[in-house]
C-alpha positions as CSV (number, residue, x, y, z in Angstrom):
1,X,23.4,95.0,109.3
2,X,25.8,92.3,108.1
3,X,29.0,91.6,109.9
4,X,32.3,92.7,108.5
5,X,34.2,89.8,106.9
6,X,37.1,88.2,108.8
7,X,39.3,88.6,105.7
8,X,38.6,92.4,105.8
9,X,39.8,92.7,109.4
10,X,42.9,90.6,108.6
11,X,43.8,92.5,105.4
12,X,43.4,95.9,107.1
13,X,45.5,94.7,110.1
14,X,48.3,93.3,107.9
15,X,48.5,96.7,106.1
16,X,48.5,98.7,109.4
17,X,51.1,96.4,111.1
18,X,53.7,97.2,108.5
19,X,57.1,95.5,108.9
20,X,56.6,93.8,112.3
21,X,58.5,90.6,113.2
22,X,57.0,87.6,111.5
23,X,56.1,86.0,114.8
24,X,54.2,89.1,115.9
25,X,52.2,89.1,112.6
26,X,51.5,85.4,112.8
27,X,50.3,85.5,116.4
28,X,48.2,88.7,115.8
29,X,46.4,87.1,112.8
30,X,45.5,84.2,115.1
31,X,44.3,86.6,117.8
32,X,42.0,88.4,115.3
33,X,40.6,85.0,114.2
34,X,40.0,83.8,117.7
35,X,38.3,87.0,118.7
36,X,36.1,86.9,115.6
37,X,35.0,83.4,116.6
38,X,33.8,84.9,119.9
39,X,31.9,87.7,118.0
40,X,34.5,90.3,118.7
41,X,35.8,92.4,115.8
42,X,39.3,93.5,116.5
43,X,41.7,95.4,114.1
44,X,45.3,96.5,114.3
45,X,45.8,100.3,114.1
46,X,49.7,100.3,114.1
47,X,52.7,98.0,114.3
48,X,56.2,98.8,113.3
49,X,57.2,102.4,113.8
50,X,60.4,104.0,112.4
51,X,62.5,106.4,114.5
52,X,61.1,109.3,112.4
53,X,57.5,108.2,113.0
54,X,58.3,107.7,116.7
55,X,59.7,111.3,116.9
56,X,56.6,112.7,115.3
57,X,54.4,110.8,117.7
58,X,56.5,112.0,120.7
59,X,56.3,115.6,119.5
60,X,52.5,115.4,119.7
61,X,51.2,117.4,122.6
62,X,54.7,118.9,123.1
63,X,55.9,120.6,120.0
64,X,52.9,119.9,117.8
65,X,49.1,120.0,118.3
66,X,47.3,117.2,120.1
67,X,47.4,115.3,123.3
68,X,50.5,113.5,124.6
69,X,50.1,109.8,123.7
70,X,53.6,108.5,124.4
71,X,56.6,109.0,126.7
72,X,58.9,107.1,124.3
73,X,61.5,108.9,122.2
74,X,62.9,107.2,119.1
75,X,64.5,103.9,120.1
76,X,62.6,103.8,123.4
77,X,59.4,102.1,122.1
78,X,59.1,98.4,121.4
79,X,57.2,99.4,118.2
80,X,60.6,100.6,116.9
81,X,61.8,97.0,116.9
82,X,58.7,95.5,115.2
83,X,57.6,93.7,118.4
84,X,54.5,95.6,119.3
85,X,51.1,96.5,117.9
86,X,48.1,98.6,118.9
87,X,44.6,97.4,118.5
88,X,41.0,98.7,118.7
89,X,37.5,97.2,118.3
90,X,35.1,97.9,115.5
91,X,31.3,98.1,115.1
92,X,29.6,94.9,113.9
93,X,29.8,96.0,110.2
94,X,33.4,97.1,110.6
95,X,32.7,100.7,109.5
96,X,33.7,102.5,112.7
97,X,36.4,102.1,115.4
98,X,35.4,101.8,119.0
99,X,37.8,102.6,121.8
100,X,35.8,101.8,124.9
101,X,37.8,99.5,127.2
102,X,35.0,97.0,127.9
103,X,34.8,93.2,128.5
104,X,35.4,92.5,124.8
105,X,38.4,94.8,124.8
106,X,39.8,92.9,127.9
107,X,39.0,89.6,126.3
108,X,41.2,90.5,123.3
109,X,44.0,91.3,125.7
110,X,43.5,87.9,127.4
111,X,43.8,86.1,124.0
112,X,46.9,88.2,123.3
113,X,48.5,87.2,126.6
114,X,47.7,83.5,125.9
115,X,49.8,83.9,122.8
116,X,52.7,85.4,124.7
117,X,52.0,89.1,124.5
118,X,52.2,91.6,127.3
119,X,49.3,94.0,127.5
120,X,49.8,97.7,128.2
121,X,46.6,97.7,130.2
122,X,48.4,95.9,132.9
123,X,51.1,98.5,133.3
124,X,51.1,100.7,136.4
125,X,51.4,104.5,136.0
126,X,51.1,105.0,132.3
127,X,48.5,102.5,131.1
128,X,48.3,101.8,127.4
129,X,45.2,99.8,126.7
130,X,45.6,99.3,122.9
131,X,49.2,98.1,123.3
132,X,50.4,94.5,122.9
133,X,54.1,93.6,122.8
134,X,56.0,90.3,122.3
135,X,59.2,90.8,124.1
136,X,59.2,87.8,126.5
137,X,60.1,90.2,129.4
138,X,62.7,92.2,127.6
139,X,62.6,96.0,127.9
140,X,63.3,98.6,125.2
141,X,66.7,99.1,126.9
142,X,67.5,95.4,126.3
143,X,66.3,95.6,122.7
144,X,68.4,98.8,122.2
145,X,71.4,96.8,123.4
146,X,70.7,94.2,120.7
147,X,69.0,91.5,122.8
148,X,66.0,89.7,121.3
149,X,63.4,87.1,122.3
150,X,64.3,83.5,121.3
151,X,63.7,82.3,117.8
152,X,61.2,79.8,119.0
153,X,59.2,82.5,120.9
154,X,59.1,84.6,117.7
155,X,58.2,81.6,115.5
156,X,61.4,81.9,113.5
157,X,62.4,79.1,111.2
158,X,60.3,76.1,110.2
159,X,56.9,75.8,111.9
160,X,57.4,73.2,114.7
161,X,56.7,72.3,118.3
162,X,56.7,75.4,120.5
163,X,55.4,77.7,117.9
164,X,51.9,79.3,118.1
165,X,50.1,81.4,115.6
166,X,48.0,81.5,112.4
167,X,50.4,79.2,110.5
168,X,50.0,76.5,113.1
169,X,46.2,77.1,113.1
170,X,46.0,76.6,109.3
171,X,48.2,73.5,109.6
172,X,45.9,72.0,112.2
173,X,42.8,72.8,110.1
174,X,44.4,71.0,107.1
175,X,45.3,67.9,109.0
176,X,41.9,67.7,110.5
177,X,40.3,68.0,107.1
178,X,42.3,64.8,106.2
179,X,40.7,63.0,109.1
180,X,43.5,63.4,111.7
181,X,42.3,63.9,115.3
182,X,43.8,67.0,116.9
183,X,42.8,70.3,118.5
184,X,42.7,73.3,116.2
185,X,43.8,76.1,118.5
186,X,47.0,77.6,116.9
187,X,49.3,76.1,119.5
188,X,51.9,73.6,118.2
189,X,52.1,71.4,121.2
190,X,52.7,67.7,121.8
191,X,49.4,66.7,120.2
192,X,50.1,68.5,116.9
193,X,53.7,67.3,116.9
194,X,52.4,63.7,117.2
195,X,50.0,64.1,114.3
196,X,52.6,65.8,112.1
197,X,55.0,62.9,112.7
198,X,52.2,60.4,112.0
199,X,51.5,62.2,108.7
200,X,55.2,62.1,107.8
201,X,55.4,58.4,108.7
202,X,52.4,57.5,106.6
203,X,53.7,59.3,103.5
204,X,57.3,58.0,103.8
205,X,58.7,61.5,104.7
206,X,61.5,62.3,107.2
207,X,59.8,62.0,110.6
208,X,61.0,65.1,112.4
209,X,57.8,66.9,113.4
210,X,58.8,70.0,111.3
211,X,56.3,71.5,108.9
212,X,59.0,72.0,106.3
213,X,58.8,72.2,102.5
214,X,58.4,68.5,101.8
215,X,55.7,68.0,104.4
216,X,53.9,71.2,103.2
217,X,54.0,69.9,99.6
218,X,52.7,66.5,100.5
219,X,50.0,67.9,102.7
220,X,48.8,70.2,99.9
221,X,48.9,67.3,97.4
222,X,46.7,65.2,99.7
223,X,44.3,68.1,100.2
224,X,43.9,68.5,96.4
225,X,43.0,64.8,96.3
226,X,40.4,65.3,98.9
227,X,39.0,68.4,97.1
228,X,38.7,66.5,93.9
229,X,36.9,63.6,95.6
230,X,34.6,66.1,97.3
231,X,33.8,67.8,94.0
232,X,33.1,64.4,92.4
233,X,30.9,63.4,95.2
234,X,29.0,66.8,95.0
235,X,28.5,66.2,91.2
236,X,27.2,62.7,91.9
237,X,24.8,64.1,94.5
238,X,23.6,66.7,92.0
239,X,23.1,64.0,89.4
240,X,21.1,61.9,91.9
241,X,19.0,64.9,92.7
242,X,18.4,65.6,89.0
243,X,17.3,62.0,88.4
244,X,14.2,62.6,90.5
245,X,13.0,65.4,88.2
246,X,12.2,65.1,84.5
247,X,13.9,67.5,82.0
248,X,11.8,70.4,81.0
249,X,11.5,69.2,77.4
250,X,10.3,65.8,78.5
251,X,8.1,66.8,81.4
252,X,4.7,66.7,79.6
253,X,5.4,63.3,77.9
254,X,6.6,61.9,81.2
255,X,3.5,62.9,83.1
256,X,1.3,61.4,80.3
257,X,3.4,58.1,80.5
258,X,2.8,58.0,84.2
259,X,-0.9,58.5,83.8
260,X,-1.0,55.7,81.2
261,X,0.8,53.4,83.7
262,X,4.0,52.8,81.8
263,X,6.2,54.1,84.6
264,X,5.8,54.6,88.4
265,X,7.1,58.2,88.2
266,X,10.4,57.6,89.9
267,X,13.9,58.2,88.5
268,X,12.8,60.0,85.3
269,X,16.4,60.6,84.2
270,X,17.8,57.3,85.2
271,X,18.9,54.5,82.7
272,X,16.0,52.1,81.9
273,X,16.8,48.4,82.7
274,X,15.8,45.4,80.6
275,X,13.2,44.4,83.2
276,X,11.6,47.9,83.0
277,X,11.7,47.8,79.2
278,X,9.9,44.4,79.2
279,X,7.2,45.8,81.5
280,X,6.7,48.9,79.3
281,X,6.5,46.7,76.1
282,X,4.1,44.3,77.8
283,X,1.9,47.2,79.1
284,X,1.8,48.7,75.6
285,X,0.9,45.3,74.1
286,X,-2.0,45.0,76.6
287,X,-3.2,48.5,75.8
288,X,-3.1,48.0,72.1
289,X,-5.1,44.7,72.4
290,X,-7.7,46.6,74.6
291,X,-8.0,49.4,72.0
292,X,-8.4,46.8,69.2
293,X,-11.0,44.9,71.2
294,X,-13.1,48.0,71.9
295,X,-13.0,49.1,68.3
296,X,-13.3,45.8,66.4
297,X,-16.4,47.0,64.3
298,X,-14.7,50.3,63.4
299,X,-11.5,48.5,62.4
300,X,-13.4,45.9,60.3
301,X,-15.3,48.6,58.4
302,X,-12.1,50.6,57.9
303,X,-10.3,47.5,56.5
304,X,-13.1,46.9,54.0
305,X,-13.0,50.5,52.9
306,X,-9.3,50.3,52.3
307,X,-9.7,47.1,50.3
308,X,-12.2,48.8,48.0
309,X,-9.8,51.6,47.4
310,X,-7.2,49.2,46.4
311,X,-9.4,47.4,43.8
């Protein structure tokens, strides 16, 4: 059984999250990536929830069939403000959902908490094990009054120090691929800030530590150069590998030339040097002289016969 692709889990989750806050989405994508690296398949089942959707969910087990799954009326759920998601685990191939709250489930919650989320499994009374919310301590009542977590906490604005999430993770990966030394963990701390400023300084950009448009453009340009260089190196390696094997159309003649001592059998597709050409010509000369020596009588008789024909 092959494992479900990370991209599949990410794409499914993006679709199911809907219109959550950008910071929530960014951090959740990193969570899925980190869990995947630990052999845990996690997927988001829901994210933003409209008032109408919240009312329908609240009615379940009360005015409509099913079990009661929430105590929150419209406006009373953090989901209504785009600051919460629900998750589940999947089988190895990603074909089925699993809802058992085991060590893997709790590990996902720990990753979420490291990114600033609160976990419903820590609640007393009405525990909600699939629930993760990014409120920085604010309640639904605070949100209903118009309060919100800080812009930095929600990764709003240009990616910079204090942010954490998938964007930072990808930035770190790109910088590392250019040879910069930094930890690739999705947290934009002092180390990442230092490297971003170093990159900006090297390329005569404004040194502010912000991963803004000009820094993004320059980084992508440098990565393209690396990609081209890597492709050229790969082609060179392929050519070097091919030089060790003769082409199909020349294989038979090449083997015969080796047997006759004209070449040592190495670099069949490489360019011949003047020294090698001299050796081949000299070996041919010696071989012709040896053939003539062995067949002097035959050649002399053949010469006389030709002379008679010409009379």
